[in-house]
C-alpha positions, 0 to 999 in steps of 0.5 A: 730636103734641106730642114729649115734652119729654125727646124735644126738641132745644135749638137750641145749646149753653146757657151759664150766666154770672153777671150784673153787679149793673148787670145785675141792677139793670136786670132787678129793672128790667123787671119788676112781679112778684116772691118775697118770702122769710122765715121764718114760725113758724119754716118758710119763706114765700114770698109774691108781690108787685108792687114797685118798685125805688127806688135798689138797694132794693124797695118793696113796698107791703101791708096793715099787719096782714099778714105785712109787719109780722111780717118788719120788722127782719128778714133776707129774700130777694127773688127775680125770674126769667124763664123760657123753657120751651121754649128752657130759657133765662132769668134769676134775680136773688137780693137778699138784705137786710134788710127795713124799714117806710118810714116817711119821708115825702120816700121815701113820696111818692117811692115812691107811683106810682098807675101801680105800685099793688098788684095784690091787693085792698084798702087797701094803706098799709104800705110795706116796704123790702128794703135790698140787702144783696147781690144775684146773678144768673145767665143761662142763654143760648145760646152765642155762634157 
């Protein structure tokens, strides 16, 4: 029989530490899916999205008639994480920035990559950039011996 979650013991002490910007960017590059957070009808809204990193900025490809049109030129949050439920370790990176619609042809060519196509069905011809203003991250890990 499996022990209830509250009775599990961890093999070592856990520490939380802040991540450097370089570590945050490396983690953003390593993942495929994140969550964009914005305001919709005066309420918080969250959408899981796949994305690519363009320098320090996140690029999301979506439909032209979607929520992306409504968040253009507003402040949004973008979050990516990885959590291990068994060990209670993991990390989280949060990017705060301004969302803008990408129209520059050179940028569109650079960020359009068939290996990073949208997972959601349908035609996705709108590119949304989340320009990094603030980038923070934290990691929960075992304390080194």
